[in-house]
N, C-alpha and C positions, 0 to 999 in steps of 0.2 A: 437471072444470073444470081447469084448470091453475094448481098455485101462484104466486104473486109469482117465486119460483127460479126454476121451470121456465117462464115468459115467457122468448119471443126478444128481440131486439133492439126490433124493428119495434113487437111490442106493447106491450115497454115504452114507447114513443115517443107511440107511441098512446095508453094506458091507465095513466095513474098516476092514479088518481083519489083526492081528499083530500073524505068524504061530507063535511063538517060546512063545505067551503066553501062551496058553493053547490048546487041541487036538479041531478037528475040528466038535465041537456041532453046532447046533443050532444057542445058546446063551452062550457068556461063564456065567458061574456060580460064582456068589460071594465066594472071597475070605476072607472069615472073619475070618482071623487069623492075629496075634501082631506079629510075629516074623515069617520067613524062613530059612530053613538050607540052606546052604552055602557049596559046597562041592570044595572049593577053595576060597583061598584071592587074586588072583591073578583077574584082573580088568576084567567083562565080555563083552565076542563080542556081536555084535547087533542080536544074531543069539541064547542067551543064557539066562534061567532066571535069569534075576538079581537082583531080590528085595530083600532085608534085612531086611527093617522095613518099616510100610506101611505111618507113618510120611513122609517118604521120598518121597515113589513110592508103588504102589500096583498095579498087574493087570489089575482090574477093572476101575482103576484113569486112567490109562494109554493109555487103549481100548479108552475109552472115550475123552481123550485128542486129540488121534490119530483122531478121529471124527469127531471132532469139529474144528478143525485145515483146515481138508480137506475140511466142509461146508464152511467156512468161506475165506478160500484163505490164512493161513496163514502158518506159515511155523511149527508153534508150539503151546501148549494152554497148560495152567496149572490150574486144577480144584483147588475150594474151596469150604470151608463147606457152605455158600449162598455167594447169590451175592454183600452184605456188607462186608464181607470178600477178596473177591475179586478185589471190588475197595479201601478197606483203604489199600491192600499191593502190590499193583501196586504203589500207590501211594506214599507210604514209599518208595519203591525201586528204583524208578525215581527220587525223588527228590535229589537235591542237595544239602545237608546237611551243612549248611553256621551259625554259629553261626549272624552274621551280616546280612542275606538275607531277607529283606522284600518284599511283595505285589510280589510273585513269582509263584501264580497260578490264572489264569482267567477260570471261572467257565460259561456257560451260564444259566440265570434263565428263568424260573422257572426249577425245576429239585425234587429227591423223598426226600422228608422230610430229613431221616436220613444222607442222604448223603450232604444235607446241612448243618446239625448239625456239621459233621464231619470236612468240610471243616472251618468252622465257630468256631466253639468249641475247637476242639481236634488239630487239626495242629498247630504246631509251625510257622504259614506263614500267612502271609495276605492276604486272597481271594480277589480278583475285580469280580464283575459278569457284564457279557454282557445280556443286557437285550433286548427283545424281539422291533424291528425296523426297520424301511425302510433305517435307514442308521447304521445297525449293523456292516457293515465292516467297516466303516470310524471311528466307535466307539471302536471297537478290537485295529484297528490302531492305538488310538488316548490312547489308554489305554498302549501301546507297547510303545508308547513314552514318554508316564508320568512315566514309572516304571522307565525309561534306564534315566532320566532326574534327578528323586531323590539322594539326598545324602545316600549314603551305602545300596543303593537298591540296588539288585540284577535284572538283567532283567527278563524279565518273563520267566519261565521254561515251564509250563505244561497248555497248552488247554485242557480243560474239558468238551466233549459237550456231553448232554442226549437227544437224539431226538430219536424217539417221546421222548417229555418229560411224565413222570409220575408226576400227573395224565392227565394234560393240554393238551397233544397231540402237544404240539409245537413244529414245525420241524424246524430243521437249516442246513442250507446248508452247508454238510460236506466237501465237492471239496474247496468250496472257502475261508473258516475259515482256511485249512489245507494249503492253497498255501500261506496265509498270514506269519500261523504261522513257514511257514519251511523258509519263508522268512529272518526269527529272529531266527530262530534254537530254535524253542520250540516245544518241543515234541504235540502231540496231542492225548488224548485218546477219547472213544466214548463208551457212554455206548448207545445197540442197544437194549436193553432188549424187548421192547417194538415192533421193527420191527422182531426181527429176523434174519438170515443170509438170510430167504428164501424170503425175500420183502428188505433186505439192505444189503448191504456188506461194511461195512466203509473204509475196508484195503483197497478195489480197489478204494475208492474216496480219497484216500491221508493220512488216521489217520493210526497212527504207533501200536496203539494198542484197539482192542474192546472189552468189558466187557460185560457179561451176567448174570442176574441173571436164572440159570436156572431151577430154582422153578416155572417159569411161563412156557411158551409157549413151552419150549424144551423137559423140563420132560414131561408137558401135562395131568396127571394123579392126581396131587394134593397129591402126595403119602410122598414126600421130597422135602430137602431144595437142593442147589445148587449152586456152583459160578463156572466164568472161565474167564479167558482170555485167549485173543489170539493173534500175534502179532511173530516180528522175534526171532530167535531162541536165538539173545542174549539177548534179553528182558526177555523172558520168563526165560531163565537160570539166570538174577537177580532176577525177581520175586519167584522163586523157590526158590533161598538159601533162603532169607526173609521169606518166609515160611517154610521155613525146620525150622529157629529159632525161630520164633514166635508161630508156630501152625496156627489152623485154615485149615488143612487140610479136604478134601473132603475123608469120612468114606467108606470102598470098597459095602458095604451094597449101600447106597445112589448111590454110581456111577455105579451099575447095576440097577436100576432103573430108573435112569434117562437115561441109554442106549438105557434100553426094550423102555420108552418113545418116546425118538429120532425116535424109526424104525417106527412109522407112523406119524412121523412131518409133513413131507410134504404133505401126503395126509389129515393131519387136517390142515394145513394152507390153503390148496385150500379152505377148506370147511369155516374156520375163516373171508378169503378174502370175498368170494360172500358172506355170510351173510352182515358185514360189507357193502359192498358197497349196498345190497338191503336196509337197516335201515338207511343209507345216501339216497340214491336217494326221500324214504322214507319222510325223516325229510325234504327235500331240497322241498319240495312240501308244506310243512307247512308254 
């Protein structure tokens, strides 16, 4: 029998069981309940049904998080009501809130319109944009240098990369930008929704956190919204703490639908890639 490390992508999408969560059914049922009974106030072990309130955690969400962390190669994951909630809670949890801080986020551009609105209209931080250019590495280093020189300004804290960008499909070199960012103690967050973990795994390229709108390819059947962020246990712990306070969790039924969709994820992406290549070759002849 293959070990967990030897299992392929589609096998991990299909089989990431957590035995204590539910009986060995083919598919976990949706746990549509608002509260759970507790037999003890003692801290549960990792082999016990540990849920109390679905805003904090529920079985369907935990199974989906386990699956996504496996597919991305991360230690842990947090699922959210939609992709924008994944982005907003991640930024809010990872930023160092200093009243005097300015110019602390650098984002690639272009990017999804609502992400742009979040960065420019709603965060109490100045955001600087890195535009597509043959000299983007030098441009990023210059932004960092200028930020460090400004009076009362905190150094850049976060680099946010959306690649491929929505909807322009602009591609960024995650590895090259992550190397520059980490040399300056900058956290790297990648929105990898359009690529999916089937085609791109940012954590392996140096990113600290990777975000997905599960609404798109991962769910794949157009039935629900969902978002996720994957990374280290430490970072995900901070994100989940913020999520518990502010809300925006993924409801159990949505998690159940996305889990079902993920079971055909690998097969669907093969066909998406084949079709895209046929179209690209056709257009290249024009």
